[in-house]
C-alpha positions in Angstrom: -31.0 -5.2 -144.3 -31.3 -4.1 -140.7 -32.9 -7.4 -139.8 -29.8 -9.1 -141.5 -27.4 -7.2 -139.5 -29.4 -7.8 -136.2 -29.4 -11.6 -137.0 -25.7 -11.6 -137.5 -25.0 -9.6 -134.1 -27.3 -12.0 -132.2 -25.5 -14.9 -133.6 -22.1 -13.5 -132.8 -23.3 -13.0 -129.0 -24.6 -16.6 -129.0 -21.5 -18.2 -130.3 -18.8 -15.8 -128.9 -17.9 -17.9 -126.0 -17.3 -21.0 -128.2 -15.5 -19.0 -130.9 -13.3 -17.1 -128.1 -12.7 -20.6 -126.4 -11.5 -22.0 -129.8 -9.3 -19.0 -130.7 -7.3 -19.8 -127.4 -6.1 -23.0 -129.2 -5.2 -21.6 -132.7 -1.5 -21.5 -133.2 -0.1 -25.1 -133.3 -1.8 -26.0 -136.5 -0.6 -22.9 -138.1 3.2 -23.4 -137.2 2.7 -26.8 -139.2 0.8 -24.9 -142.1 3.8 -23.1 -142.9 5.8 -26.2 -143.7 3.5 -26.9 -146.5 3.3 -23.4 -148.2 7.3 -23.5 -148.3 9.6 -22.7 -151.3 9.4 -26.3 -152.4 5.6 -26.3 -152.5 5.8 -22.9 -154.6 8.0 -24.6 -157.1 5.8 -27.7 -157.4 2.6 -25.8 -157.5 3.8 -23.3 -160.2 4.9 -26.0 -162.5 1.7 -27.9 -161.9 -0.5 -24.9 -162.8 1.7 -23.4 -165.7 2.1 -27.0 -167.4 -1.5 -28.5 -166.7 -3.7 -25.8 -165.9 -6.4 -26.3 -163.1 -6.1 -30.1 -163.7 -3.8 -31.2 -160.8 -5.9 -29.2 -158.3 -7.2 -32.4 -156.9 -3.7 -33.3 -155.7 -3.9 -30.4 -153.3 -7.1 -31.6 -151.9 -6.0 -35.2 -151.5 -2.7 -34.1 -149.8 -4.4 -31.9 -147.6 -6.9 -34.7 -146.3 -3.9 -36.9 -145.7 -2.0 -34.3 -143.9 -5.1 -33.5 -141.5 -5.2 -37.3 -140.6 -1.7 -37.6 -139.9 -1.3 -34.4 -138.0 -4.3 -34.9 -136.1 -3.1 -38.3 -135.1 0.2 -37.2 -133.8 -1.2 -34.3 -131.8 -3.3 -36.8 -129.9 0.2 -38.5 -128.8 1.2 -35.0 -127.4 -2.0 -34.3 -125.7 -2.4 -37.7 -124.2 1.2 -38.7 -123.1 2.9 -35.3 -122.7 5.5 -36.6 -124.9 6.4 -35.4 -128.5 7.1 -37.9 -131.3 10.8 -37.8 -130.5 10.7 -38.3 -126.9 8.2 -41.1 -127.3 10.4 -42.9 -129.9 13.2 -42.6 -127.4 11.1 -44.0 -124.6 9.3 -46.7 -126.3 11.4 -48.1 -129.1 14.6 -50.3 -128.9 17.7 -47.8 -129.0 19.0 -48.9 -132.4 15.6 -48.2 -133.9 14.9 -44.8 -132.1 18.3 -43.7 -133.1 17.8 -44.6 -136.9 14.4 -42.7 -136.8 15.5 -39.6 -135.3 18.9 -39.5 -136.6 17.4 -39.6 -140.3 14.7 -37.1 -138.9 17.7 -34.7 -138.1 19.1 -34.9 -141.5 15.5 -34.5 -142.8 15.2 -31.3 -140.8 18.5 -29.9 -142.2 17.4 -30.8 -145.7 14.3 -28.9 -145.2 16.0 -25.8 -143.8 18.3 -26.0 -146.7 15.3 -25.5 -149.1 13.8 -22.9 -146.9 16.8 -20.9 -146.6 17.5 -21.0 -150.2 13.8 -19.9 -150.9 14.1 -16.8 -148.6 17.3 -16.1 -150.3 15.6 -16.2 -153.7 13.1 -13.9 -152.5 15.6 -11.3 -151.4 17.5 -11.5 -154.8 14.0 -10.8 -156.3 13.3 -7.9 -154.3 16.8 -6.2 -153.7 19.2 -7.9 -156.1 21.2 -9.5 -153.2 23.6 -12.4 -154.2 22.2 -15.7 -153.3 25.2 -16.3 -150.6 24.6 -13.1 -149.0 20.8 -13.6 -148.9 21.3 -17.0 -147.4 23.5 -15.5 -144.5 21.1 -12.8 -143.8 18.1 -15.3 -143.6 20.3 -17.7 -141.2 20.9 -14.6 -138.8 17.3 -13.7 -138.8 16.1 -17.2 -138.2 18.5 -17.8 -135.3 17.5 -14.6 -133.6 13.9 -15.5 -133.8 14.3 -18.9 -132.5 16.6 -17.8 -129.5 14.8 -14.7 -128.7 11.0 -15.7 -128.9 9.1 -18.0 -126.8 6.3 -20.5 -128.5 3.6 -18.2 -128.0 5.2 -15.1 -129.7 6.7 -17.3 -132.5 3.0 -18.5 -133.1 1.9 -14.9 -133.5 4.7 -14.0 -135.9 3.9 -17.1 -137.9 0.2 -16.2 -138.1 1.4 -12.8 -139.3 3.7 -14.5 -141.9 0.7 -16.8 -143.1 -1.6 -13.9 -143.4 0.7 -11.9 -145.5 1.3 -14.9 -147.9 -2.5 -15.4 -148.0 -3.3 -11.6 -148.9 -0.5 -11.8 -151.4 -2.2 -14.6 -153.3 -5.7 -13.1 -152.9 -4.0 -10.0 -154.7 -2.7 -12.1 -157.4 -5.9 -14.0 -157.9 -7.6 -10.7 -158.1 -5.5 -9.7 -161.2 -6.1 -12.7 -163.2 -9.4 -14.0 -164.9 -10.0 -17.5 -163.1 -12.5 -20.2 -164.7 -14.0 -21.1 -161.5 -16.1 -23.7 -162.9 -13.0 -25.6 -164.3 -11.4 -24.9 -160.8 -14.2 -26.5 -158.8 -14.2 -29.6 -160.9 -10.6 -29.9 -160.7 -10.4 -29.9 -157.0 -12.4 -33.1 -156.6 -11.8 -35.0 -160.0 -8.7 -37.1 -160.2 -6.7 -36.6 -163.6 -3.5 -37.7 -164.6 -2.4 -35.9 -167.9 0.2 -37.6 -170.0 3.7 -36.8 -168.4 2.5 -35.3 -165.1 3.2 -38.2 -162.6 6.6 -36.3 -161.7 4.6 -33.1 -160.8 1.8 -34.9 -159.1 4.1 -36.9 -156.8 6.1 -33.6 -156.2 2.8 -31.8 -155.1 2.0 -34.7 -152.6 5.7 -35.1 -151.5 5.9 -31.5 -150.6 2.7 -31.5 -148.5 3.5 -34.1 -146.2 6.9 -33.8 -144.5 8.6 -35.3 -141.5 9.6 -32.3 -139.7 6.1 -31.0 -139.5 4.9 -34.4 -137.9 7.5 -34.1 -135.3 6.9 -30.2 -134.7 3.2 -30.8 -134.2 3.5 -33.2 -131.4 6.0 -30.9 -129.8 4.1 -27.8 -129.7 0.9 -29.6 -128.6 2.7 -31.5 -125.8 4.1 -28.0 -124.6 0.7 -27.2 -123.2 1.0 -30.1 -120.8 -2.6 -31.0 -120.9 -2.1 -34.5 -120.3 -1.7 -33.4 -116.4 -5.2 -32.3 -116.5 -8.3 -34.5 -115.8 -10.1 -36.5 -118.3 -12.7 -33.9 -119.2 -9.9 -31.6 -120.0 -8.1 -33.9 -122.2 -11.1 -34.8 -124.1 -11.9 -31.0 -124.8 -8.4 -30.5 -126.1 -8.7 -33.3 -128.3 -11.6 -31.7 -129.7 -10.1 -28.3 -129.9 -7.0 -29.6 -131.5 -9.0 -31.1 -134.2 -10.6 -27.9 -135.1 -7.2 -25.9 -134.9 -5.6 -28.6 -137.2 -8.8 -28.7 -139.6 -8.7 -24.7 -139.5 -5.1 -24.5 -140.3 -4.8 -27.2 -142.9 -7.7 -25.6 -145.0 -5.9 -22.2 -144.9 -2.8 -24.1 -146.2 -5.2 -26.0 -148.9 -6.4 -22.4 -149.9 -3.0 -20.9 -150.4 -1.5 -24.1 -152.3 -4.6 -24.1 -154.5 -4.3 -20.3 -155.2 -0.7 -20.9 -156.4 -1.8 -23.4 -159.0 -4.9 -21.2 -160.0 -2.8 -18.2 -160.4 -0.2 -20.3 -162.4 -2.8 -21.6 -164.5 -4.7 -18.4 -165.3 -1.4 -16.3 -165.8 0.9 -18.8 -167.5 -0.9 -21.9 -168.7 -3.4 -19.6 -170.5 -0.6 -17.8 -172.2 1.5 -20.9 -173.1 4.2 -20.1 -170.6 5.6 -23.2 -168.6 7.5 -22.3 -165.4 10.2 -24.5 -163.8 11.7 -22.1 -161.4 10.6 -19.5 -159.0 12.5 -16.5 -160.5 11.3 -17.3 -164.0 7.7 -17.1 -162.6 8.5 -13.5 -161.3 9.9 -12.5 -164.8 6.8 -13.7 -166.5 4.4 -12.1 -164.2 5.6 -8.5 -164.6 4.8 -8.0 -168.3 1.6 -10.1 -167.7 0.2 -8.3 -164.5 2.5 -5.5 -163.9 5.3 -4.7 -161.6 3.1 -4.7 -158.5 2.2 -8.4 -158.8 5.9 -9.3 -159.4 6.9 -7.5 -156.2 4.1 -9.0 -154.1 5.1 -12.5 -155.6 8.6 -12.0 -154.3 7.7 -10.6 -151.1 5.3 -13.7 -150.3 8.2 -15.8 -151.1 10.6 -14.1 -148.8 7.8 -14.5 -146.1 7.3 -18.3 -146.9 11.1 -18.9 -146.9 11.7 -17.1 -143.6 8.7 -18.6 -141.6 9.3 -22.1 -143.0 12.9 -21.7 -141.9 11.9 -20.9 -138.3 9.7 -24.0 -138.2 12.4 -26.2 -139.6 14.8 -24.9 -136.8 12.1 -25.6 -134.2 11.6 -29.2 -135.5 15.4 -29.6 -135.4 15.7 -28.6 -131.8 12.7 -30.6 -130.9 14.0 -33.9 -132.6 17.4 -33.5 -131.1 16.4 -32.5 -127.6 13.9 -35.8 -127.8 16.7 -38.0 -128.3 17.7 -37.0 -124.6 14.1 -37.3 -123.6 13.8 -33.7 -123.1 11.2 -31.3 -124.5 11.9 -28.3 -126.6 13.5 -25.4 -124.5 15.9 -23.0 -126.1 17.4 -22.3 -122.5 18.4 -26.1 -122.6 21.9 -26.8 -124.6 20.4 -29.8 -126.2 17.6 -27.6 -127.9 20.2 -25.2 -128.7 22.4 -27.8 -130.5 19.7 -29.2 -132.5 18.6 -25.7 -133.6 22.2 -24.6 -134.8 23.0 -28.0 -136.3 19.8 -27.7 -138.3 20.1 -24.0 -139.6 23.9 -23.6 -139.7 24.2 -27.1 -141.2 21.8 -26.1 -143.8 23.7 -22.9 -144.6 27.0 -24.8 -144.7 25.3 -27.4 -147.2 24.1 -24.4 -149.3 27.6 -23.3 -149.8 28.5 -26.4 -151.4 25.6 -26.4 -153.8 26.4 -24.8 -157.1 23.0 -25.1 -158.7 20.0 -23.9 -156.2 17.4 -25.8 -158.2 19.7 -29.0 -157.8 19.8 -28.3 -154.2 16.2 -28.2 -153.7 15.9 -31.5 -155.7 18.3 -33.2 -153.2 16.7 -31.8 -150.4 13.3 -33.3 -151.4 15.3 -36.6 -152.0 16.4 -36.8 -148.6 12.7 -35.8 -147.2 11.4 -38.8 -149.3 13.9 -41.3 -147.9 13.0 -40.4 -144.3 9.3 -39.9 -144.6 8.3 -43.6 -144.3 10.3 -43.9 -141.0 8.3 -41.0 -139.4 5.0 -42.1 -140.4 5.3 -45.7 -139.4 6.8 -44.6 -136.1 4.0 -42.4 -135.4 1.3 -44.9 -136.4 3.0 -47.7 -134.2 3.2 -45.4 -131.1 -0.4 -44.1 -131.3 -1.8 -47.5 -132.0 -0.2 -49.1 -128.9 -2.2 -49.1 -125.6 0.9 -49.1 -123.6 1.6 -45.7 -124.8 -1.8 -44.2 -125.4 -3.8 -46.2 -122.9 -7.6 -46.0 -123.7 -6.9 -43.2 -126.4 -4.9 -45.8 -128.6 -6.1 -45.9 -132.2 -9.2 -48.1 -132.8 -9.3 -50.5 -135.8 -11.1 -48.2 -138.0 -8.4 -45.4 -137.2 -5.6 -48.0 -138.0 -7.0 -48.8 -141.2 -7.3 -45.3 -142.3 -4.0 -44.3 -141.0 -2.2 -47.2 -142.6 -4.0 -46.5 -145.9 -2.7 -43.0 -145.7 0.8 -44.3 -145.0 0.9 -46.8 -147.7 -0.3 -44.2 -150.4 2.3 -41.4 -149.0 5.1 -44.2 -148.8 4.4 -45.3 -152.4 4.4 -42.0 -153.9 7.4 -40.8 -152.2 9.2 -43.8 -153.2 8.1 -43.4 -156.8 9.2 -39.7 -156.5 12.6 -40.8 -155.3 13.0 -43.1 -158.0 12.2 -40.6 -160.6 14.6 -38.1 -159.2 17.3 -40.8 -159.2 16.7 -42.4 -162.5 14.7 -40.1 -164.4 
């Protein structure tokens, strides 16, 4: 045993410089991770696990792989050019095209914030019994305070804290239930479409790849201004960015998987189908105890608050980019983008009588906009005029367009299902 600990100590000493160097770049990816462990994901994952057991875990794996490829690609845009996706679209696309892409992206950011604020308010109602409207107002005030009083780096630390709490919460939930890990391992890699599952399958994927996350990642990366450094520095940042993206997306994969596993073990095994977040909490209490129900509500609150912050950042990024400016809360363009996103979402919520319907409408808007964002990203990162020698090569183009086609097709099917049943 002593030899084992001595080996670990020597290993840590040898790799400490590389590990510490990597940790300097952790943060941008975690901001994006929050976007795909948001309340919309909760609803999709709980429905998947409670209705189909472990069977649909493969969709989390597939969606995460697609997300890694897209987020890694758009981060390259920020590192190489010093422009976020919004600024690059304004600079390189004809004005009508850029206005269509960015105007629709702003609407998508508002729709995203609507779902996130609703999710946090539902969490407050679970924990404190607050009316949904009051919870939405409290969430909005908190999010605006966080956005206007904290810098990128401080927000990253807050987000890391929120993600950590969500992860710990689901570890606790998994500890309480009996999981069939053999079935879980198979389901992660074996595609399956049980009868009637297509709607939920598309919802799981559609909730992972979100337009505002793509805009946000490019902005957070470009804020480091690494494009001003020499070629060696740029290449080093490209390497560490991939590690940050991979590390962060795998955390998101683990948390999303935990939601489905918990729902499968707690609800599917007992014959309880879950279609709403509060229903899941009510079912958890008699099955696993009041502690599990409270932890579930607390994790939902953390998810809603953190994803609302990143939605506001994305809105500020997109709006500022329309004027070829970076995200900066001291600048009025960024301020307007944040306020339009967060306050606009709050106003929209006040006209939504059914919270569940509000979540559906928000997902419809995201599905309509997502093809524009993905195609814009691939066109820009494939252009030598924009990226120079770092433009996508033939192999990268094939992979990215294949991802785009799959994501777009599934989102179109999701939109069609939501509209026509």
